[in-house]
C-alpha positions as a Markdown table, in Angstrom:
| # | Residue | x | y | z |
|---|---|---|---|---|
| 1 | Met | -12.0 | 1.5 | -26.2 |
| 2 | Lys | -10.9 | 1.1 | -22.6 |
| 3 | Ser | -12.1 | -2.1 | -20.8 |
| 4 | Arg | -14.5 | -1.7 | -17.9 |
| 5 | Leu | -13.0 | -1.1 | -14.5 |
| 6 | Lys | -13.3 | -4.0 | -12.0 |
| 7 | Val | -15.9 | -3.1 | -9.4 |
| 8 | Glu | -17.1 | -5.2 | -6.5 |
| 9 | Pro | -18.8 | -4.7 | -3.1 |
| 10 | Thr | -17.1 | -5.4 | 0.2 |
| 11 | Ala | -18.7 | -6.6 | 3.4 |
| 12 | Lys | -16.4 | -4.5 | 5.6 |
| 13 | Arg | -17.6 | -1.5 | 7.5 |
| 14 | Val | -15.5 | 1.4 | 6.2 |
| 15 | Arg | -15.1 | 4.8 | 7.9 |
| 16 | Thr | -13.0 | 7.8 | 7.1 |
| 17 | Tyr | -12.3 | 10.9 | 9.3 |
| 18 | Phe | -11.2 | 14.5 | 8.5 |
| 19 | Gly | -10.8 | 17.5 | 10.7 |
| 20 | Gly | -11.8 | 15.6 | 13.7 |
| 21 | His | -15.1 | 14.6 | 12.2 |
| 22 | Gln | -16.4 | 11.3 | 10.8 |
| 23 | Ile | -17.0 | 12.0 | 7.1 |
| 24 | Ala | -18.3 | 8.6 | 6.1 |
| 25 | Asp | -19.5 | 5.4 | 7.7 |
| 26 | Thr | -20.8 | 2.6 | 5.5 |
| 27 | Thr | -21.2 | -1.1 | 5.1 |
| 28 | Lys | -21.9 | -0.7 | 1.4 |
| 29 | Ala | -18.5 | 0.5 | 0.1 |
| 30 | Leu | -17.3 | -0.5 | -3.4 |
| 31 | Leu | -13.8 | -1.6 | -4.3 |
| 32 | Val | -12.7 | -0.1 | -7.6 |
| 33 | Trp | -9.5 | -1.1 | -9.3 |
| 34 | Glu | -8.4 | 2.2 | -10.9 |
| 35 | Ser | -4.8 | 0.7 | -11.1 |
| 36 | Pro | -3.8 | -2.9 | -11.5 |
| 37 | Tyr | -2.0 | -3.0 | -8.2 |
| 38 | Tyr | -4.7 | -2.2 | -5.6 |
| 39 | Pro | -8.3 | -0.9 | -5.3 |
| 40 | Thr | -9.7 | 2.3 | -4.0 |
| 41 | Tyr | -13.0 | 2.9 | -2.1 |
| 42 | Tyr | -16.1 | 4.5 | -3.6 |
| 43 | Leu | -18.5 | 5.3 | -0.8 |
| 44 | Pro | -22.3 | 5.7 | -1.1 |
| 45 | Leu | -23.4 | 9.3 | -0.8 |
| 46 | Ala | -26.2 | 8.3 | 1.5 |
| 47 | Asp | -23.5 | 7.2 | 4.0 |
| 48 | Val | -21.4 | 10.4 | 3.7 |
| 49 | Asp | -21.7 | 13.7 | 5.5 |
| 50 | Gln | -22.6 | 15.7 | 2.4 |
| 51 | Ala | -22.3 | 19.0 | 4.3 |
| 52 | Ala | -18.5 | 18.4 | 4.2 |
| 53 | Leu | -18.5 | 18.3 | 0.3 |
| 54 | Lys | -18.2 | 21.6 | -1.5 |
| 55 | Pro | -18.2 | 21.5 | -5.3 |
| 56 | Thr | -15.4 | 23.5 | -6.9 |
| 57 | Gly | -17.0 | 23.9 | -10.3 |
| 58 | Ala | -14.2 | 21.9 | -11.9 |
| 59 | Thr | -14.5 | 18.5 | -13.6 |
| 60 | Val | -12.1 | 15.8 | -14.6 |
| 61 | His | -12.6 | 13.3 | -17.4 |
| 62 | Ser | -11.9 | 9.6 | -17.1 |
| 63 | Pro | -12.2 | 7.4 | -20.2 |
| 64 | Ser | -13.7 | 4.6 | -18.1 |
| 65 | Arg | -15.6 | 6.6 | -15.4 |
| 66 | Gly | -16.8 | 9.6 | -17.3 |
| 67 | Glu | -17.0 | 13.2 | -16.0 |
| 68 | Gly | -16.0 | 13.6 | -12.4 |
| 69 | Val | -17.3 | 16.6 | -10.4 |
| 70 | Val | -14.5 | 17.8 | -8.1 |
| 71 | His | -15.2 | 18.7 | -4.5 |
| 72 | Thr | -13.3 | 20.2 | -1.6 |
| 73 | Val | -13.7 | 18.4 | 1.7 |
| 74 | Thr | -14.3 | 20.8 | 4.7 |
| 75 | Ala | -14.7 | 19.8 | 8.3 |
| 76 | Gly | -13.6 | 21.1 | 11.7 |
| 77 | Gly | -12.1 | 24.3 | 10.3 |
| 78 | Lys | -9.9 | 22.2 | 7.9 |
| 79 | Glu | -10.0 | 22.0 | 4.1 |
| 80 | Ala | -8.7 | 19.5 | 1.6 |
| 81 | Asp | -8.8 | 21.0 | -1.9 |
| 82 | Asp | -10.0 | 18.8 | -4.7 |
| 83 | Ala | -10.1 | 15.8 | -2.3 |
| 84 | Ala | -13.3 | 14.2 | -3.5 |
| 85 | Leu | -14.8 | 13.1 | -6.9 |
| 86 | Ile | -18.4 | 12.2 | -7.8 |
| 87 | Tyr | -19.3 | 10.7 | -11.1 |
| 88 | Pro | -23.1 | 11.5 | -11.3 |
| 89 | Asp | -23.5 | 10.2 | -14.9 |
| 90 | Ser | -20.8 | 7.6 | -15.0 |
| 91 | Pro | -21.2 | 4.9 | -17.7 |
| 92 | Ile | -20.4 | 2.5 | -14.9 |
| 93 | Glu | -23.8 | 2.5 | -13.2 |
| 94 | Glu | -22.5 | 1.3 | -9.8 |
| 95 | Leu | -20.3 | 4.4 | -9.4 |
| 96 | Arg | -23.2 | 6.8 | -9.6 |
| 97 | Glu | -24.3 | 8.2 | -6.2 |
| 98 | His | -20.9 | 7.4 | -4.8 |
| 99 | Val | -17.9 | 9.5 | -3.8 |
| 100 | Arg | -14.2 | 8.8 | -4.2 |
| 101 | Phe | -12.0 | 10.5 | -1.6 |
| 102 | Glu | -8.3 | 11.0 | -2.1 |
| 103 | Trp | -6.9 | 8.6 | 0.4 |
| 104 | Ala | -4.0 | 10.6 | 1.6 |
| 105 | Ala | -6.1 | 13.8 | 2.0 |
| 106 | Met | -8.2 | 12.2 | 4.7 |
| 107 | Asp | -6.9 | 12.1 | 8.3 |
| 108 | Ser | -7.6 | 8.3 | 8.8 |
| 109 | Trp | -9.4 | 5.3 | 7.4 |
| 110 | Phe | -10.8 | 2.3 | 9.2 |
| 111 | Glu | -11.9 | -1.1 | 8.0 |
| 112 | Glu | -14.1 | -2.3 | 10.9 |
| 113 | Asp | -12.2 | -1.0 | 13.9 |
| 114 | Glu | -8.7 | -1.4 | 12.5 |
| 115 | Glu | -6.9 | 1.6 | 11.0 |
| 116 | Val | -5.8 | 1.0 | 7.4 |
| 117 | Tyr | -2.8 | 2.8 | 5.7 |
| 118 | Val | -1.9 | 3.7 | 2.1 |
| 119 | His | -4.9 | 2.1 | 0.3 |
| 120 | Pro | -7.6 | -0.5 | 1.0 |
| 121 | Arg | -6.5 | -4.1 | 1.5 |
| 122 | Ser | -7.2 | -6.1 | -1.7 |
| 123 | Pro | -9.2 | -9.3 | -1.2 |
| 124 | Tyr | -7.0 | -10.8 | -3.8 |
| 125 | Thr | -3.7 | -10.2 | -2.0 |
| 126 | Arg | -2.4 | -12.7 | 0.5 |
| 127 | Val | 0.7 | -12.5 | 2.7 |
| 128 | Asp | 2.3 | -15.7 | 4.0 |
| 129 | Val | 5.3 | -15.5 | 6.4 |
| 130 | Leu | 7.3 | -18.7 | 6.7 |
| 131 | Ser | 10.4 | -19.6 | 8.6 |
| 132 | Ser | 13.1 | -21.4 | 6.4 |
| 133 | Ser | 16.4 | -23.1 | 6.7 |
| 134 | Arg | 17.5 | -22.2 | 3.2 |
| 135 | Arg | 20.8 | -20.4 | 2.9 |
| 136 | Val | 20.3 | -16.8 | 1.6 |
| 137 | Arg | 23.3 | -14.8 | 0.7 |
| 138 | Val | 23.1 | -11.1 | -0.5 |
| 139 | Glu | 25.8 | -9.5 | -2.6 |
| 140 | Val | 26.2 | -5.9 | -3.7 |
| 141 | Asp | 28.9 | -5.1 | -6.2 |
| 142 | Gly | 30.5 | -8.5 | -5.5 |
| 143 | Val | 30.6 | -7.8 | -1.7 |
| 144 | Thr | 28.6 | -10.2 | 0.6 |
| 145 | Val | 26.5 | -8.0 | 2.9 |
| 146 | Ala | 24.4 | -10.8 | 4.4 |
| 147 | Asp | 24.6 | -14.5 | 4.8 |
| 148 | Ser | 21.9 | -16.5 | 6.7 |
| 149 | Thr | 20.5 | -20.0 | 7.1 |
| 150 | Arg | 17.5 | -18.8 | 9.1 |
| 151 | Pro | 15.6 | -16.5 | 6.8 |
| 152 | Val | 11.9 | -15.6 | 7.2 |
| 153 | Ile | 10.4 | -15.6 | 3.8 |
| 154 | Leu | 7.4 | -13.3 | 3.0 |
| 155 | Phe | 5.3 | -14.3 | 0.1 |
| 156 | Glu | 2.9 | -11.5 | -1.1 |
| 157 | Thr | 0.6 | -11.9 | -4.0 |
| 158 | Gly | 2.0 | -10.2 | -7.1 |
| 159 | Leu | 5.5 | -9.7 | -5.7 |
| 160 | Pro | 8.7 | -11.8 | -5.6 |
| 161 | Ala | 9.5 | -13.6 | -2.4 |
| 162 | Arg | 11.2 | -11.3 | 0.1 |
| 163 | Tyr | 13.9 | -12.8 | 2.3 |
| 164 | Tyr | 13.9 | -11.2 | 5.8 |
| 165 | Leu | 17.2 | -11.9 | 7.6 |
| 166 | Pro | 18.3 | -11.4 | 11.3 |
| 167 | Lys | 20.5 | -8.4 | 11.8 |
| 168 | Thr | 23.2 | -10.7 | 13.3 |
| 169 | Asp | 23.5 | -12.3 | 9.9 |
| 170 | Val | 23.9 | -8.9 | 8.1 |
| 171 | Arg | 27.1 | -7.0 | 7.9 |
| 172 | Met | 25.5 | -3.9 | 9.5 |
| 173 | His | 28.6 | -1.8 | 9.1 |
| 174 | Leu | 28.0 | -1.8 | 5.3 |
| 175 | Leu | 24.5 | -0.4 | 5.9 |
| 176 | Ala | 23.6 | 3.2 | 6.7 |
| 177 | Pro | 20.1 | 4.4 | 7.7 |
| 178 | Thr | 18.4 | 6.9 | 5.5 |
| 179 | Asp | 15.5 | 9.3 | 6.0 |
| 180 | Thr | 13.2 | 7.2 | 3.7 |
| 181 | Ser | 10.1 | 5.5 | 5.1 |
| 182 | Ser | 7.2 | 3.8 | 3.4 |
| 183 | Gln | 3.8 | 2.3 | 4.5 |
| 184 | Cys | 2.1 | -0.9 | 3.5 |
| 185 | Pro | -1.5 | -1.8 | 4.4 |
| 186 | Tyr | -0.4 | -5.4 | 5.1 |
| 187 | Lys | 3.0 | -4.9 | 6.8 |
| 188 | Gly | 3.1 | -1.4 | 8.4 |
| 189 | Thr | 5.8 | 1.3 | 8.3 |
| 190 | Ala | 9.3 | 0.5 | 7.0 |
| 191 | Glu | 12.6 | 2.2 | 7.6 |
| 192 | Tyr | 15.4 | 2.0 | 5.0 |
| 193 | Trp | 19.1 | 1.7 | 4.7 |
| 194 | Ser | 21.6 | 2.4 | 1.9 |
| 195 | Val | 23.8 | -0.7 | 1.3 |
| 196 | Asn | 27.5 | -0.3 | 0.4 |
| 197 | Gly | 26.8 | 3.2 | -0.9 |
| 198 | His | 23.6 | 2.4 | -2.8 |
| 199 | Gln | 20.5 | 4.3 | -1.6 |
| 200 | Asp | 17.6 | 2.5 | -0.1 |
| 201 | Leu | 18.4 | -1.1 | -1.0 |
| 202 | Ala | 17.3 | -2.6 | 2.4 |
| 203 | Trp | 14.4 | -2.1 | 4.7 |
| 204 | Ser | 12.9 | -3.3 | 8.0 |
| 205 | Tyr | 9.7 | -3.1 | 9.9 |
| 206 | Arg | 10.2 | -2.5 | 13.6 |
| 207 | Thr | 6.6 | -2.9 | 14.6 |
| 208 | Pro | 4.8 | -4.6 | 11.7 |
| 209 | Leu | 1.0 | -5.2 | 11.6 |
| 210 | Arg | -0.4 | -8.3 | 13.1 |
| 211 | Glu | -0.4 | -10.5 | 10.0 |
| 212 | Ser | 3.3 | -9.8 | 9.5 |
| 213 | Glu | 4.6 | -9.8 | 13.1 |
| 214 | Arg | 7.2 | -12.5 | 12.4 |
| 215 | Ile | 9.3 | -10.1 | 10.2 |
| 216 | Ala | 9.7 | -7.6 | 13.1 |
| 217 | Gly | 13.3 | -6.3 | 13.2 |
| 218 | Leu | 14.5 | -8.4 | 10.3 |
| 219 | Ile | 16.1 | -6.9 | 7.2 |
| 220 | Ala | 15.1 | -7.5 | 3.6 |
| 221 | Phe | 16.8 | -6.5 | 0.4 |
| 222 | Tyr | 15.5 | -5.5 | -3.0 |
| 223 | Asn | 15.8 | -8.6 | -5.2 |
| 224 | Glu | 15.3 | -6.3 | -8.2 |
| 225 | Lys | 18.5 | -4.2 | -7.5 |
| 226 | Leu | 21.1 | -6.6 | -6.1 |
| 227 | Asp | 22.2 | -10.2 | -6.2 |
| 228 | Ile | 20.6 | -12.8 | -4.0 |
| 229 | Tyr | 21.8 | -16.4 | -3.8 |
| 230 | Val | 19.5 | -19.0 | -2.4 |
| 231 | Asp | 21.2 | -22.3 | -1.6 |
| 232 | Glu | 24.1 | -20.9 | -3.6 |
| 233 | Val | 22.0 | -20.5 | -6.8 |
| 234 | Leu | 21.8 | -16.9 | -8.1 |
| 235 | Glu | 18.2 | -15.7 | -8.4 |
| 236 | Glu | 17.2 | -13.9 | -11.5 |
| 237 | Arg | 16.4 | -10.2 | -10.8 |
| 238 | Pro | 12.6 | -9.8 | -11.0 |
| 239 | Thr | 11.0 | -6.9 | -12.9 |
| 240 | Thr | 8.4 | -5.1 | -10.7 |
| 241 | Lys | 7.2 | -1.6 | -10.0 |
| 242 | Phe | 10.2 | -1.4 | -7.6 |
| 243 | Ser | 12.8 | -2.2 | -10.3 |
């Protein structure tokens, strides 16, 4: 039998918009951990524009949440198919009378008056950004691609320490920009480089979010995919979802 999902309330005001319209505005959202990495929002139907929800007649089954009734979201002449789920008879009583929107299907999300990207911020994730004088050397296939004694180290709950290095300490001629980008609700939008012919091994945030401003313009490398020496000691490659 599957264990019960973690569900807890948040004190944040949460809003989401679609088709130029505010679809939901609530101070009674629930955080629900459907995956171990981050939560999603379930919003009270009483605080949702229910005229924007059109049942499709389809259902989906979840071992933990029960039968979900699928809805299309419609507003401002725009439609998002299968973008909302309601579990009217969920065995998890708190989820009844709530709606779960597909995050990426909505135009935007706000916690209080700040836009949030990718997924809700978890109250159990902390990001610390610290300057350091430790020597960090990065090798790919035995070739040193970066060597710095002024790293900025980002510690994020559940992930290995990330070493952000000044571009002047990186052999930039060994890096080539790619078309890849990613978003993080704690750091912002990242751009990527291939390193010595290996795709997307390094990334940087040109304009990170406020809590991570100190990594702006610095370059980090995937500990999981190359060799990083800290004070000349080779770090073990961690196993993460990025491995």
